[in-house]
C-alpha positions in Angstrom: 13.7 37.0 -30.4 14.8 33.4 -30.5 13.5 32.8 -27.0 10.1 34.3 -27.9 9.9 32.1 -31.0 10.7 29.0 -29.0 8.1 29.9 -26.4 5.5 30.6 -29.0 6.1 27.2 -30.6 5.9 25.5 -27.2 2.6 27.3 -26.5 1.1 26.2 -29.8 2.2 22.6 -29.2 0.7 22.7 -25.7 -2.6 24.3 -26.8 -3.1 22.2 -30.0 -4.7 19.2 -28.2 -7.2 21.4 -26.5 -8.0 23.2 -29.8 -8.4 19.9 -31.6 -10.7 18.6 -28.9 -12.9 21.7 -29.1 -13.1 21.6 -32.9 -13.8 17.8 -32.8 -16.6 18.2 -30.3 -18.4 20.7 -32.5 -18.2 18.9 -35.8 -21.4 17.4 -37.3 -19.2 15.0 -39.4 -15.7 14.2 -38.2 -13.0 15.7 -40.5 -9.6 14.4 -39.3 -7.7 15.9 -42.3 -5.7 19.0 -42.0 -8.5 21.1 -43.4 -10.6 20.0 -40.4 -8.5 22.1 -38.1 -10.1 25.2 -39.6 -13.7 25.5 -38.3 -16.3 25.2 -41.1 -19.5 27.0 -40.0 -21.7 24.6 -41.9 -20.2 21.7 -40.0 -20.5 23.0 -36.5 -23.2 21.8 -34.1 -23.9 21.2 -30.4 -25.6 17.9 -31.1 -22.6 16.0 -29.8 -23.1 17.4 -26.3 -26.8 16.6 -26.5 -26.0 13.0 -27.6 -23.7 12.5 -24.6 -26.1 14.1 -22.2 -29.0 12.0 -23.4 -27.3 8.8 -22.3 -25.4 10.0 -19.3 -26.2 13.1 -17.3 -23.3 15.5 -17.6 -24.5 17.7 -14.8 -25.0 14.7 -12.4 -21.5 13.4 -13.4 -19.9 16.8 -12.8 -21.7 17.1 -9.4 -20.4 13.7 -8.3 -16.9 14.5 -9.5 -17.1 17.8 -7.6 -18.2 16.1 -4.4 -15.5 13.5 -4.7 -12.8 15.9 -5.6 -13.9 18.5 -3.0 -13.9 16.0 -0.2 -10.4 14.8 -1.2 -9.2 18.4 -1.4 -10.5 19.3 2.1 -9.0 16.2 3.7 -5.7 16.6 1.9 -5.3 20.2 3.0 -6.4 19.7 6.6 -4.4 16.5 7.2 -1.5 17.6 5.0 -1.0 20.9 6.8 -1.3 19.4 10.2 1.1 16.5 9.6 3.5 18.7 7.6 3.6 21.3 10.4 4.2 18.5 13.0 7.0 17.0 11.0 8.7 20.4 10.2 8.2 22.5 13.3 7.4 20.4 16.3 10.1 18.5 18.2 8.9 15.0 19.2 10.3 11.5 19.4 9.9 9.4 16.3 9.6 12.4 13.9 12.3 11.1 11.6 10.8 7.6 11.5 7.4 8.9 10.7 8.8 11.0 7.8 10.6 7.9 6.5 7.2 6.0 6.5 5.7 8.9 4.6 8.4 8.6 2.0 8.0 4.8 1.9 4.3 5.2 1.0 5.4 7.1 -2.1 6.9 3.9 -3.6 3.9 1.7 -3.0 1.5 1.7 -6.1 -2.1 2.5 -5.2 -3.2 -0.4 -7.4 -1.7 -2.9 -5.0 -3.9 -1.7 -2.2 -7.2 -1.5 -4.1 -8.4 -5.0 -3.4 -7.9 -4.9 0.4 -9.2 -1.3 0.4 -12.3 -2.4 -1.5 -12.9 -5.2 1.0 -12.4 -2.8 3.9 -14.5 0.1 2.6 -17.3 -1.8 0.8 -17.8 -4.8 2.9 -16.6 -3.9 6.4 -17.7 -0.2 6.4 -20.6 -0.6 4.0 -19.7 2.5 2.0 -20.2 1.1 -1.5 -22.1 3.6 -3.8 -21.2 6.3 -1.3 -19.2 9.5 -1.8 -17.5 8.9 1.5 -16.3 5.5 0.3 -14.7 7.2 -2.7 -13.0 9.8 -0.6 -11.5 7.7 2.3 -8.6 6.1 0.4 -7.4 9.5 -0.8 -8.1 11.4 2.5 -4.4 11.6 3.4 -2.0 12.4 0.5 1.7 11.6 1.3 2.8 14.0 -1.5 0.9 16.8 0.1 2.4 16.0 3.5 6.0 16.2 2.0 5.1 19.4 0.1 3.8 21.2 3.2 6.7 19.9 5.3 9.2 21.3 2.9 7.5 24.7 2.8 7.2 24.9 6.6 10.9 24.1 6.9 11.6 27.3 4.9 9.7 29.5 7.4 12.3 31.1 9.7 12.2 29.6 13.2 12.6 33.1 14.6 9.0 33.8 13.7 7.7 30.9 15.7 9.9 31.7 18.6 8.8 35.3 18.7 5.1 34.2 18.6 5.7 31.7 21.4 7.2 34.4 23.6 4.1 36.4 23.0 2.0 33.5 24.3 0.7 32.0 21.1 0.0 28.3 21.2 0.7 25.8 18.3 -2.7 26.0 16.6 -2.5 29.8 16.8 1.1 29.7 15.3 -0.1 27.4 12.5 -3.1 29.5 11.6 -1.7 33.0 12.0 2.0 32.6 11.2 2.7 29.5 9.2 -0.2 29.2 6.8 -0.2 32.8 5.6 3.5 32.4 4.6 3.0 29.2 2.7 0.0 30.1 0.5 1.8 29.1 -2.7 2.0 25.6 -1.2 -1.7 25.6 -0.4 -2.6 26.5 -4.0 0.0 24.1 -5.4 -1.5 21.3 -3.2 -5.0 22.1 -4.4 -4.0 22.0 -8.1 -1.9 18.8 -7.8 -4.6 17.1 -5.7 -7.5 18.3 -7.9 -6.2 16.7 -11.0 -5.8 13.2 -9.4 -9.4 12.6 -8.0 -11.0 14.6 -10.9 -9.6 12.1 -13.4 -9.6 9.1 -11.2 -11.3 6.1 -12.8 -10.4 2.7 -11.3 -11.3 3.3 -7.6 -14.7 5.1 -8.3 -15.4 2.4 -10.9 -14.9 -0.3 -8.3 -16.7 1.3 -5.4 -19.7 2.7 -7.3 -22.2 0.5 -9.3 -25.1 2.9 -9.5 -24.8 5.2 -12.6 -26.2 8.2 -10.7 -23.4 7.9 -8.1 -20.5 7.7 -10.5 -18.1 10.6 -11.3 -18.0 12.0 -14.8 -14.8 10.1 -15.7 -16.4 6.8 -14.9 -19.6 7.7 -16.7 -17.7 8.7 -19.8 -15.6 5.5 -19.8 -18.8 3.5 -19.6 -20.3 5.6 -22.4 -17.3 5.1 -24.6 -17.2 1.3 -24.2 -21.0 0.6 -24.5 -22.8 3.5 -26.2 -20.6 5.8 -28.2 -20.3 3.4 -31.2 -24.0 3.5 -31.7 -24.2 7.3 -32.0 -24.3 9.2 -35.3 -20.9 10.8 -34.6 -18.9 8.7 -32.1 -15.8 10.8 -32.4 -17.7 14.1 -31.8 -19.6 12.6 -28.8 -16.5 11.3 -27.1 -14.5 14.5 -27.6 -17.6 16.5 -26.3 -17.6 14.5 -23.1 -13.8 14.8 -22.8 -14.1 18.5 -23.2 -16.6 18.8 -20.4 -14.3 16.8 -18.2 -11.2 18.8 -19.1 -12.6 22.4 -18.8 -12.7 22.6 -15.0 -9.1 21.6 -14.7 -7.9 24.1 -17.3 -10.0 26.9 -15.8 -8.6 26.2 -12.3 -5.1 26.2 -13.5 -5.5 29.5 -15.4 -7.2 31.2 -12.4 -4.6 30.1 -9.9 -1.3 29.9 -11.9 0.0 33.2 -10.5 0.0 31.7 -7.0 2.7 29.2 -8.1 5.2 32.0 -7.6 6.6 31.5 -4.1 6.6 34.3 -1.6 9.7 35.6 0.1 9.6 33.7 3.3 12.6 35.5 4.7 11.0 38.9 4.5 9.4 38.5 7.9 12.8 38.6 9.7 14.8 41.7 10.1 18.6 41.7 10.1 
């Protein structure tokens, strides 16, 4: 009973910001008192969403965010799986040093690299205002590499040895043996990677100057700093935009949360 009560309190505390954001986005006039937490039908409207959409295209921003995030996800999974598999399963000279470099990358703040990256991507490669220019700095995620490596290390080596005896090559081993056993890592990698580029602001802000090329997070930031104060209900307009930005992340987590439970990797080995 006590555990259930504690969990219920934790759930309410976790969900309250989302509830407050939904209520705030639907209010005609902002009511930040305690009574405003209870929806008043006479004070509900969708005009806040229309106000945001009239100045920035929510659909275009969502599409740009989707392209940016989708490209990062694909690159993260492909390169993360390949590098993680090579570091965990394959035997080759320099494997330990390479993994040490991957760990070292973790302690380097991305902000320190943004200026040279901007010069490289925008000036040398000419990828300013281009979705590829947004994706490139995030194409290889060291966190995903470490995650996949650790999962591949848990796969019993007997499975790989048996497949090699049957004549399977490394790509076949990776596709048919390793990946099906680490599906929780794939989903976890997707969820962890999705949140980063979806909410990323500084790099897309630097690399994109055209409004129709900017992800929704950048468009909303520009809206808040330059336009929101002139609207009839600035608080409602800002929370409406924030709600549109947050919904895909919440939905993705709800749909895939059951995949966080790791499978029994040792079940494939008898004895």
